KEKE-3310 file (N, C-alpha, C; in steps of 0.2 Angstrom, whole numbers, plus 5000, padded with zeros to 4 digits):
npx = (5613:5626:5632:5642:5639:5626:5614:5613:5600:5592:5598:5595:5581:5579:5585:5575:5564:5567:5569:5556:5550:5556:5552:5538:5537:5542:5533:5523:5509:5494:5488:5476:5460:5460:5455:5452:5456:5472:5475:5485:5499:5509:5506:5506:5500:5497:5496:5493:5499:5493:5494:5486:5476:5472:5472:5475:5470:5479:5485:5500:5507:5519:5524:5520:5527:5525:5513:5501:5487:5472:5462:5446:5442:5442:5455:5472:5488:5500:5517:5530:5542:5551:5557:5567:5570:5580:5578:5591:5595:5600:5599:5589:5584:5572:5568:5556:5551:5537:5523:5511:5500:5492:5486:5485:5500:5504:5510:5514:5516:5523:5525:5536:5529:5536:5550:5551:5556:5555:5545:5543:5532:5530:5518:5503:5485:5475:5460)
npy = (5522:5527:5530:5538:5540:5542:5555:5570:5574:5562:5555:5563:5561:5548:5547:5555:5547:5535:5540:5544:5532:5524:5531:5529:5515:5513:5519:5509:5510:5504:5504:5516:5521:5532:5548:5558:5563:5569:5585:5597:5608:5599:5587:5573:5566:5549:5534:5518:5503:5488:5475:5461:5465:5477:5495:5509:5524:5536:5546:5554:5560:5571:5574:5563:5550:5536:5530:5528:5536:5530:5536:5543:5533:5525:5520:5515:5512:5504:5503:5491:5488:5497:5498:5507:5514:5526:5539:5539:5526:5522:5512:5507:5503:5504:5498:5494:5490:5488:5478:5467:5462:5451:5455:5453:5453:5465:5469:5484:5495:5511:5527:5540:5556:5568:5565:5556:5543:5525:5515:5501:5495:5485:5480:5483:5484:5494:5492)
npz = (5035:5026:5014:5004:4990:4989:4986:4996:4999:4999:5009:5020:5019:5021:5034:5041:5039:5045:5059:5062:5060:5070:5081:5081:5082:5094:5103:5103:5101:5096:5079:5074:5067:5053:5055:5046:5029:5027:5021:5016:5015:5017:5012:5002:4988:4982:4973:4978:4971:4973:4967:4965:4973:4969:4966:4977:4982:4991:5004:5010:5024:5027:5040:5047:5045:5045:5040:5027:5023:5018:5006:5008:5017:5033:5036:5037:5029:5035:5035:5035:5029:5017:5001:4990:4974:4966:4953:4947:4949:4962:4976:4991:5008:5020:5036:5048:5065:5067:5070:5063:5070:5067:5055:5038:5028:5015:4999:4991:4977:4972:4965:4970:4973:4973:4972:4962:4964:4964:4974:4985:4996:5010:5021:5031:5031:5041:5051)
capx = (5615:5630:5635:5644:5637:5619:5614:5611:5593:5590:5601:5590:5574:5580:5586:5569:5559:5570:5568:5549:5548:5558:5547:5531:5538:5544:5527:5519:5502:5490:5485:5469:5457:5461:5449:5451:5461:5475:5476:5489:5505:5514:5502:5508:5495:5500:5492:5497:5497:5494:5494:5479:5471:5470:5475:5472:5471:5481:5489:5506:5508:5526:5525:5518:5530:5524:5507:5498:5480:5468:5457:5439:5440:5445:5460:5479:5492:5506:5523:5535:5548:5551:5562:5566:5575:5580:5578:5597:5597:5602:5594:5590:5579:5571:5564:5553:5549:5530:5520:5504:5495:5487:5484:5490:5505:5502:5515:5511:5521:5521:5531:5536:5526:5541:5556:5551:5558:5550:5545:5540:5531:5527:5514:5496:5480:5471:5453)
capy = (5522:5533:5529:5545:5541:5544:5562:5572:5574:5556:5553:5566:5558:5541:5548:5557:5541:5531:5542:5544:5525:5522:5534:5526:5508:5514:5521:5503:5511:5501:5509:5517:5523:5539:5552:5562:5563:5575:5589:5603:5609:5593:5581:5571:5561:5544:5528:5512:5498:5482:5469:5458:5468:5483:5501:5512:5531:5537:5552:5553:5566:5572:5575:5557:5546:5529:5528:5531:5537:5528:5542:5541:5527:5525:5515:5517:5507:5505:5499:5487:5489:5502:5498:5512:5515:5533:5539:5537:5519:5521:5508:5507:5500:5506:5493:5496:5484:5487:5471:5467:5460:5447:5458:5450:5458:5466:5473:5488:5499:5518:5532:5546:5562:5573:5562:5551:5536:5519:5512:5495:5495:5479:5482:5480:5489:5494:5491)
capz = (5028:5025:5008:5001:4984:4990:4987:5003:5000:5000:5015:5024:5019:5024:5041:5044:5039:5050:5065:5063:5061:5077:5087:5081:5084:5102:5106:5104:5101:5090:5074:5075:5061:5051:5056:5040:5025:5028:5015:5018:5011:5019:5010:4995:4985:4979:4971:4979:4967:4977:4963:4964:4977:4965:4967:4982:4982:4998:5005:5014:5028:5028:5047:5049:5040:5047:5037:5021:5024:5013:5004:5008:5021:5040:5035:5035:5027:5039:5031:5039:5025:5011:4997:4985:4968:4964:4946:4944:4950:4968:4980:4998:5011:5027:5040:5055:5069:5068:5069:5060:5075:5064:5049:5032:5025:5008:4996:4986:4974:4970:4963:4974:4970:4972:4971:4956:4966:4964:4980:4986:5003:5013:5027:5032:5031:5047:5049)
cpx = (5619:5634:5636:5641:5629:5618:5611:5604:5590:5592:5596:5584:5574:5581:5579:5564:5561:5568:5560:5547:5550:5554:5541:5532:5539:5537:5522:5512:5499:5488:5478:5466:5459:5454:5447:5457:5465:5476:5479:5495:5510:5511:5504:5502:5498:5494:5496:5494:5498:5492:5487:5474:5469:5474:5471:5474:5473:5485:5495:5507:5515:5528:5523:5521:5529:5518:5505:5491:5476:5462:5450:5437:5444:5450:5467:5482:5499:5512:5528:5542:5547:5557:5561:5572:5575:5580:5585:5600:5600:5597:5595:5584:5578:5566:5562:5551:5541:5527:5513:5498:5489:5484:5488:5494:5503:5508:5512:5517:5518:5527:5530:5534:5531:5547:5557:5554:5553:5551:5541:5539:5527:5524:5507:5491:5476:5464:5450)
cpy = (5528:5532:5536:5546:5543:5551:5564:5572:5568:5553:5556:5563:5552:5542:5550:5551:5536:5533:5542:5537:5522:5524:5530:5519:5508:5515:5515:5505:5508:5506:5510:5520:5530:5543:5556:5562:5569:5579:5596:5603:5603:5587:5579:5565:5556:5539:5522:5507:5491:5476:5467:5461:5475:5489:5505:5519:5533:5544:5551:5560:5566:5572:5568:5551:5538:5526:5531:5531:5535:5534:5539:5535:5528:5520:5518:5511:5508:5500:5497:5488:5493:5501:5504:5511:5522:5533:5537:5530:5517:5517:5509:5504:5502:5500:5496:5490:5484:5480:5472:5465:5456:5449:5455:5455:5458:5470:5477:5492:5506:5522:5538:5552:5567:5570:5558:5544:5531:5516:5506:5495:5489:5481:5479:5486:5489:5494:5498)
cpz = (5027:5019:5005:4994:4984:4991:4994:5004:5002:5007:5021:5025:5022:5032:5044:5044:5045:5057:5067:5064:5068:5082:5087:5083:5092:5106:5107:5104:5095:5085:5075:5068:5059:5052:5050:5036:5025:5021:5017:5014:5012:5016:5003:4993:4981:4977:4973:4975:4971:4974:4963:4968:4974:4968:4973:4982:4990:4998:5010:5017:5029:5036:5050:5045:5041:5043:5031:5023:5018:5012:5005:5013:5028:5040:5034:5032:5031:5036:5036:5036:5019:5007:4992:4979:4966:4956:4943:4946:4957:4972:4987:5001:5018:5030:5046:5058:5070:5066:5067:5065:5072:5057:5043:5029:5017:5005:4990:4983:4973:4968:4967:4970:4969:4969:4964:4958:4965:4971:4980:4994:5005:5020:5027:5032:5038:5046:5048)
residu = (UNK:UNK:UNK:UNK:UNK:UNK:UNK:UNK:UNK:UNK:UNK:UNK:UNK:UNK:UNK:UNK:UNK:UNK:UNK:UNK:UNK:UNK:UNK:UNK:UNK:UNK:UNK:UNK:UNK:UNK:UNK:UNK:UNK:UNK:UNK:UNK:UNK:UNK:UNK:UNK:UNK:UNK:UNK:UNK:UNK:UNK:UNK:UNK:UNK:UNK:UNK:UNK:UNK:UNK:UNK:UNK:UNK:UNK:UNK:UNK:UNK:UNK:UNK:UNK:UNK:UNK:UNK:UNK:UNK:UNK:UNK:UNK:UNK:UNK:UNK:UNK:UNK:UNK:UNK:UNK:UNK:UNK:UNK:UNK:UNK:UNK:UNK:UNK:UNK:UNK:UNK:UNK:UNK:UNK:UNK:UNK:UNK:UNK:UNK:UNK:UNK:UNK:UNK:UNK:UNK:UNK:UNK:UNK:UNK:UNK:UNK:UNK:UNK:UNK:UNK:UNK:UNK:UNK:UNK:UNK:UNK:UNK:UNK:UNK:UNK:UNK:UNK)
# end
């Protein structure tokens, strides 16, 4: 995505997420349970609104852009696609090749803790 109208920070974020997603998909390692909720300077706390499934408190580790760790559980939400709308109306989409291996796909929304972007993530919860 090289749209010159998209601010540099957003392009960098998209590039970082895309590289991290490609690396995770290339590894082809099945998702395992989260051992602990990350909590450091690179951790962003969010609330995933998964519609009829309810809301889920999660954390997003900036160094691990492929999963949201469900707070208080040994589960992750791995996203396959991530759509976003910036506060000024710019839109974009990031897609990953990760497969759900039989897990049902779920669509959740959240607002970026720092960016204020509105996100729609489609993915699955690990056991």
